[in-house]
C-alpha positions as CSV (number, residue, x, y, z in Angstrom):
1,M,-21.1,85.8,39.4
2,K,-24.7,84.8,39.1
3,I,-27.5,87.1,40.3
4,K,-30.1,85.2,42.3
5,D,-33.8,85.5,41.6
6,L,-35.3,85.4,45.1
7,I,-38.9,86.0,44.0
8,L,-40.9,82.7,44.4
9,K,-44.3,83.9,43.3
10,T,-46.8,86.7,43.5
11,E,-50.4,85.8,44.5
12,K,-53.4,87.2,46.3
13,V,-53.7,86.5,50.0
14,N,-55.8,87.7,52.8
15,W,-53.7,90.8,53.9
16,Q,-55.4,90.9,57.3
17,N,-53.7,87.6,58.2
18,L,-50.2,88.9,57.5
19,K,-47.9,89.1,60.5
20,D,-45.4,91.9,61.3
21,L,-41.8,91.0,61.0
22,Q,-40.7,94.3,62.5
23,P,-41.9,95.9,65.7
24,I,-44.6,98.5,65.3
25,D,-42.4,101.4,66.4
26,L,-39.3,100.6,64.4
27,K,-39.8,103.4,61.8
28,N,-40.9,107.0,62.2
29,N,-43.8,107.1,59.8
30,Y,-43.7,110.8,58.8
31,H,-45.2,110.1,55.4
32,S,-48.3,108.1,56.6
33,E,-50.7,110.8,55.6
34,K,-49.1,111.1,52.1
35,T,-49.3,107.4,51.6
36,K,-52.9,107.3,52.8
37,K,-53.9,110.0,50.4
38,S,-52.1,108.1,47.6
39,I,-54.0,104.9,48.3
40,I,-57.3,106.7,48.4
41,E,-56.7,108.5,45.1
42,N,-54.7,105.8,43.2
43,G,-55.7,102.5,44.8
44,F,-53.4,99.7,46.0
45,A,-50.8,99.6,43.3
46,R,-47.7,97.8,44.8
47,A,-47.5,94.3,46.0
48,I,-46.6,93.6,49.6
49,Y,-43.3,91.7,50.0
50,V,-43.5,88.8,52.3
51,W,-41.6,85.8,53.7
52,Q,-43.4,82.6,54.7
53,E,-42.5,80.4,57.6
54,Q,-44.8,77.3,57.7
55,D,-48.3,78.7,58.1
56,N,-47.2,82.3,59.0
57,I,-46.6,84.9,56.4
58,Y,-44.5,87.9,57.5
59,I,-44.4,91.3,56.0
60,I,-41.0,92.4,54.8
61,D,-42.1,95.5,52.9
62,G,-45.6,97.0,53.3
63,H,-46.1,97.5,57.0
64,L,-47.2,101.2,56.7
65,R,-49.6,100.3,53.8
66,T,-51.3,97.5,55.7
67,D,-51.6,99.7,58.8
68,I,-53.2,102.4,56.6
69,L,-55.6,99.8,55.0
70,I,-56.8,98.8,58.5
71,E,-57.3,102.5,59.3
72,L,-59.2,103.1,56.0
73,K,-61.4,100.0,56.7
74,N,-62.3,101.4,60.1
75,E,-63.2,104.7,58.4
76,G,-65.7,102.9,56.1
77,F,-63.7,102.3,53.0
78,E,-64.2,99.1,51.1
79,I,-60.9,97.2,51.0
80,P,-60.5,94.0,48.9
81,E,-60.2,90.9,51.2
82,Q,-57.2,89.7,49.2
83,L,-54.3,91.7,47.8
84,N,-51.1,90.7,45.9
85,C,-48.2,89.6,47.9
86,T,-44.7,88.8,46.5
87,F,-43.1,85.9,48.3
88,L,-39.3,85.9,48.7
89,D,-37.2,82.7,48.8
90,L,-35.4,83.3,52.1
91,P,-34.0,80.5,54.3
92,N,-34.8,81.9,57.8
93,K,-36.0,84.8,59.9
94,K,-32.5,86.2,60.3
95,T,-32.2,86.5,56.6
96,A,-35.7,88.0,56.3
97,I,-34.7,90.7,58.8
98,K,-31.5,91.3,56.9
99,Y,-33.5,91.9,53.7
100,L,-36.0,94.1,55.5
101,L,-33.3,96.4,56.7
102,Q,-30.8,96.3,53.8
103,V,-33.0,95.9,50.7
104,F,-36.4,97.3,51.7
105,N,-35.4,100.1,54.0
106,Q,-36.7,103.0,51.9
107,K,-35.7,106.5,52.8
108,T,-39.2,107.9,53.1
109,N,-39.4,106.6,56.7
110,P,-36.1,106.7,58.6
111,I,-35.4,104.0,61.1
112,N,-35.3,105.0,64.8
113,S,-31.9,104.0,66.1
114,N,-33.1,103.2,69.7
115,N,-36.0,101.1,68.5
116,L,-33.7,99.3,66.1
117,D,-31.3,98.4,68.9
118,N,-34.2,97.2,71.1
119,W,-35.6,95.0,68.3
120,L,-32.3,93.4,67.4
121,Q,-31.8,92.6,71.1
122,E,-35.2,91.0,71.3
123,V,-34.5,88.7,68.3
124,D,-30.9,88.1,69.5
125,L,-29.2,89.6,66.5
126,N,-26.8,92.5,65.8
127,I,-25.9,94.5,62.8
128,E,-22.5,92.8,62.6
129,E,-24.1,89.4,62.5
130,L,-26.3,90.5,59.7
131,N,-23.3,91.8,57.7
132,I,-24.8,95.2,57.3
133,E,-22.9,98.4,57.6
134,L,-24.7,101.2,59.5
135,E,-23.9,103.5,56.6
136,E,-26.2,101.4,54.4
137,L,-29.2,102.0,56.6
138,H,-31.3,105.2,56.7
139,I,-31.2,105.5,60.5
140,E,-32.2,108.6,62.3
141,L,-29.4,109.4,64.8
142,L,-30.4,112.8,66.0
143,D,-33.1,111.7,68.4
144,N,-31.0,112.3,71.5
145,I,-29.4,115.6,70.5
146,N,-30.4,118.8,72.3
147,L,-29.8,122.0,70.3
148,S,-29.5,125.5,71.7
149,S,-31.2,128.5,70.1
150,E,-27.8,129.5,68.7
151,D,-27.5,126.0,67.1
152,L,-31.0,126.3,65.7
153,D,-30.1,129.7,64.1
154,K,-27.0,128.3,62.6
155,F,-28.9,125.3,61.4
156,F,-31.5,127.3,59.5
157,E,-28.9,129.7,58.1
158,E,-26.9,126.8,56.7
159,S,-30.0,124.9,55.5
160,N,-31.0,127.8,53.3
161,V,-27.8,127.9,51.4
162,L,-26.7,124.3,51.2
163,P,-27.7,122.0,48.2
164,E,-30.8,119.9,49.0
165,E,-28.8,116.7,49.4
166,E,-26.4,118.3,51.8
167,K,-28.9,120.0,54.1
168,Q,-29.0,119.0,57.8
169,K,-32.3,118.2,59.5
170,I,-34.0,118.2,62.8
171,I,-36.3,115.3,63.6
172,L,-39.3,116.0,65.8
173,E,-40.5,112.9,67.7
174,Y,-43.9,112.4,69.2
175,T,-45.7,109.7,71.2
176,E,-48.2,107.5,69.4
177,E,-51.0,109.6,71.0
178,Q,-49.4,113.0,70.0
179,Y,-48.6,112.2,66.4
180,P,-52.2,112.3,65.0
181,K,-52.8,115.6,66.7
182,V,-49.6,117.0,65.2
183,V,-50.6,115.8,61.7
184,E,-54.0,117.4,62.1
185,A,-52.4,120.7,63.2
186,F,-50.2,120.7,60.1
187,K,-53.3,120.2,57.9
188,N,-54.6,123.6,59.2
189,H,-51.6,125.2,57.5
190,S,-51.9,123.3,54.2
191,N,-50.5,126.2,52.2
192,K,-47.2,126.0,54.0
193,S,-44.5,123.3,54.4
194,K,-43.9,121.7,57.7
195,E,-40.4,123.4,57.7
196,Q,-42.0,126.8,57.3
197,I,-44.5,126.2,60.1
198,V,-41.8,125.1,62.6
199,W,-39.5,128.0,61.6
200,E,-42.3,130.5,62.2
201,L,-42.9,129.1,65.6
202,L,-39.2,129.2,66.4
203,E,-39.1,132.9,65.4
204,I,-41.8,133.9,67.9
């Protein structure tokens, strides 16, 4: 069986003209501050993966980084007008979405299950049609679960003894307005992990 090479080319384009393939709220961007810090310290080191349909170039991988570049530009940082983009040879938008979800769905930012459902409805697609198993995607499925204090105690007891890859987790969700304030609050406790901060609050 022959492995296909889907990379057409890599060239510099005006990144501010790129269009979003996915909705803005598809992923929970818990690592935006870490990524922002990396770009400031290390520069822009990875090409944005894109798919072109006529005159429109859509981002397949690089949404968070382009959002951060806009943020940095507004803060006064000098951003190159053109950055490297890697163009993929994909036949249509449906296939581009499939690759966004299946190939470029990195585990740093889990997909919000509700927003994924809403997006696929908007573009008139479903997981089955894309031939993707849910197990292949890093989807956050805990957003509608309410835990009692007993459940929380049990969770933290278990999370302290389980191997890292087997630990359970609680996802805290915030509105677009709340999230920057939460990030700023965490910065005031930079000597502690987010898990430690939340645990101390729960113990009070």
